[in-house]
C-alpha positions in Angstrom: 0.0 0.0 0.0 1.3 3.5 -0.9 2.3 6.0 1.7 -0.6 8.3 0.4 -3.2 5.6 0.9 -1.9 4.8 4.4 -2.1 8.4 5.4 -5.6 8.7 3.9 -6.8 5.6 5.8 -5.3 7.0 9.0 -7.0 10.3 8.6 -10.4 8.7 8.0 -10.0 6.5 11.1 -9.2 9.6 13.2 -12.3 11.4 11.8 -14.5 8.4 12.6 -13.2 8.3 16.1 -13.9 12.0 16.5 -17.5 11.5 15.2 -18.1 8.6 17.6 -16.7 10.6 20.4 -18.9 13.6 19.5 -22.1 11.5 19.2 -21.4 9.8 22.5 -20.8 13.1 24.2 -24.0 14.5 22.6 -26.0 11.5 23.8 -24.7 11.7 27.3 -25.3 15.5 27.3 -29.0 15.0 26.3 -29.4 12.4 29.0 -27.9 14.8 31.5 -30.4 17.4 30.3 -33.3 15.1 30.8 -32.2 14.3 34.3 -32.5 18.0 35.2 -35.5 18.7 37.5 -36.4 21.8 35.6 -36.3 20.3 32.1 -39.8 18.5 32.1 -41.7 21.5 33.4 -39.9 23.8 30.9 -40.7 21.4 28.0 -44.4 21.3 29.1 -44.6 25.1 29.2 -43.0 25.5 25.8 -45.4 22.9 24.3 -48.4 24.6 25.9 -47.4 28.0 24.6 -47.1 26.6 21.0 -50.5 25.0 21.2 -52.2 28.2 22.5 -50.5 30.3 19.8 -51.8 27.9 17.1 -55.3 28.1 18.5 -55.2 31.9 18.5 -54.0 31.9 14.9 -56.8 29.4 13.9 -59.5 31.6 15.6 -58.3 34.7 13.9 -58.3 33.0 10.6 -61.9 32.0 11.1 -63.3 35.2 12.6 -64.8 36.5 9.4 -66.4 33.2 8.4 -70.2 32.8 8.9 -71.5 30.2 11.3 -73.5 27.5 9.6 -77.0 26.8 11.1 -78.4 23.4 11.9 -80.2 22.0 8.9 -83.2 19.7 9.3 -84.4 18.1 6.1 -87.9 17.0 5.2 -87.7 13.3 5.4 -89.8 11.8 8.2 -92.8 12.6 10.3 -92.0 15.0 13.1 -88.6 16.0 11.7 -89.8 17.9 8.7 -89.0 21.5 7.8 -86.9 23.9 9.9 -86.8 23.9 13.7 -88.0 27.5 13.4 -90.8 28.5 11.0 -89.7 30.6 8.1 -92.5 33.0 8.7 -93.7 34.4 12.1 -97.4 33.9 13.0 -98.0 37.6 13.3 -101.7 37.4 13.1 -103.3 34.0 12.9 -106.7 35.5 12.1 -105.3 37.1 8.9 -103.5 33.9 7.8 -106.5 31.7 8.0 -109.1 34.3 7.2 -110.3 32.4 4.2 -112.1 29.9 6.5 -113.9 32.5 8.5 -113.3 30.5 11.7 -110.8 29.9 14.5 -108.7 26.8 14.4 -109.4 24.1 16.9 -107.5 21.0 18.0 -108.3 18.1 15.6 -109.9 15.9 18.3 -113.3 16.1 20.0 -112.3 16.0 23.6 -108.7 17.3 23.8 -108.8 17.3 27.7 -109.3 13.5 27.6 -106.1 13.0 25.6 -102.5 13.8 26.5 -99.8 15.5 24.4 -97.1 12.8 24.1 -94.6 14.9 22.2 -95.0 18.7 21.8 -94.0 21.0 19.0 -90.3 22.0 19.1 -90.2 25.7 19.9 -86.7 27.2 19.6 -87.7 29.9 22.1 -88.8 27.5 24.7 -86.8 26.5 27.8 -84.1 23.8 27.5 -86.3 21.3 29.3 -89.2 21.9 26.9 -87.0 21.7 23.9 -85.5 18.4 25.0 -89.0 17.0 25.4 -89.7 18.0 21.8 -86.9 16.0 20.3 -87.3 12.6 18.7 -84.8 10.0 17.8 -84.4 9.0 14.2 -81.8 6.3 13.8 -78.8 7.4 15.7 -79.6 11.1 15.7 -82.1 13.4 17.4 -84.3 15.9 15.4 -86.8 18.6 16.2 -90.5 17.5 16.4 -92.5 19.7 14.0 -95.9 18.7 15.2 -98.0 17.8 18.2 -98.6 14.1 19.1 -101.8 13.1 20.9 -102.4 9.8 22.6 -105.1 8.3 24.7 -103.9 7.5 28.3 -105.3 4.0 27.9 -104.1 3.5 24.3 -107.5 3.6 22.8 -108.2 4.7 19.2 -110.0 8.1 18.9 -111.5 10.1 16.1 -109.5 12.6 14.1 -111.3 15.8 13.0 -110.6 18.6 10.5 -109.2 21.5 12.5 -110.6 24.0 10.0 -112.9 23.9 7.0 -111.0 23.4 3.8 -110.2 21.2 0.8 -108.5 17.8 1.1 -105.4 18.1 -1.0 -103.6 14.9 -0.1 -104.5 11.4 1.0 -101.7 8.9 0.9 -100.2 5.9 2.8 -96.6 6.7 3.7 -94.3 3.8 4.7 -92.7 6.0 7.4 -95.5 8.3 8.5 -98.4 5.9 8.1 -101.7 7.1 6.5 -101.8 10.9 6.2 -104.2 13.6 5.1 -103.5 17.3 4.2 -106.2 20.0 4.2 -105.7 23.3 2.5 -107.5 26.3 4.2 -106.4 29.1 1.8 -103.8 31.9 2.2 -101.0 29.2 2.1 -102.2 27.7 5.4 -102.6 23.9 5.6 -103.0 21.3 8.3 -101.4 17.9 8.3 -102.7 14.7 9.9 -100.4 11.7 10.2 -100.3 8.2 11.8 -103.9 7.7 10.8 -106.2 4.7 10.3 -109.6 4.3 8.7 -109.3 7.4 6.5 -112.8 8.5 5.4 -112.0 11.3 3.0 -110.4 11.5 -0.5 -108.5 14.2 -2.4 -110.8 17.0 -3.6 -113.3 16.6 -0.7 -114.6 19.8 0.9 -114.8 19.4 4.7 -116.1 21.5 7.4 -114.5 22.1 10.8 -115.1 19.1 13.0 -115.6 16.6 10.1 -114.3 13.2 11.1 -111.6 12.4 8.5 -110.0 9.3 10.1 -109.0 7.6 13.4 -105.8 7.6 15.3 -103.4 5.0 14.1 -99.7 4.1 14.0 -96.5 5.0 12.1 -93.1 3.5 11.7 -91.1 6.5 12.8 -93.1 6.8 16.1 -94.0 3.2 16.6 -93.3 3.4 20.3 -96.3 5.6 20.8 -98.8 3.0 19.6 -102.1 4.6 18.5 -101.7 8.3 18.2 -102.2 11.4 16.0 -99.4 13.5 14.7 -100.8 17.0 13.8 -99.0 19.8 12.0 -99.7 23.3 10.8 -97.8 24.8 7.8 -97.7 28.3 6.4 -96.4 28.7 2.9 -94.6 25.4 3.2 -92.9 26.2 6.6 -93.9 24.5 9.8 -95.5 26.7 12.4 -96.4 26.0 16.0 -100.1 24.9 16.1 -100.4 26.3 19.6 -100.2 29.8 18.1 -103.3 29.3 16.0 -105.6 27.5 18.5 -108.4 29.5 20.0 -109.6 27.7 23.1 
């Protein structure tokens, strides 16, 4: 081997020894650092400061972005429409003036029945709103009507809440048999979970006309025999309680 190659080999060996020595010293130095009592708290504080800074940056970046509202789609009984009506019931007498009468509950003896699930009112108390939620699959949704049941589970007559024209009679696999009655001025009443329907589309009915009996539906099968009653104004659900004149 030439003298040049021997010198080169010797230089590389010395360099490798120095690197190993440096790595060993670095490793031992890091271990000594970890053993310091102040190191762990300091590391924790630094990490926390970084996280807080990132959160501030994220919040500032999203300050000008609008907040999306909760959307409820019209798919099943009791969870249709929006949880707040699109139009306020400013004057119920004007909205249903075409009938010339005050709306009544769609049952003969409302005091003998019980409201099993009320209408979801976004302005109500937290307890009242929780009572007006129904479970659909693995989620909860706002209940857009009023459900009546008999305390003893008996079947009862369902009546037209107002005079009007029957605009829909159908059997829905989710909502059961249902009837819709139009009362003019964009105001309609909806009756679901029915049995023994006695009217057909196009029929003119007067207030109090028996249109069916309480029945069952798939979405609220746990209620047994019941009536699901809704009021809608220009396609948006409204609280029936706002239109009832006792």
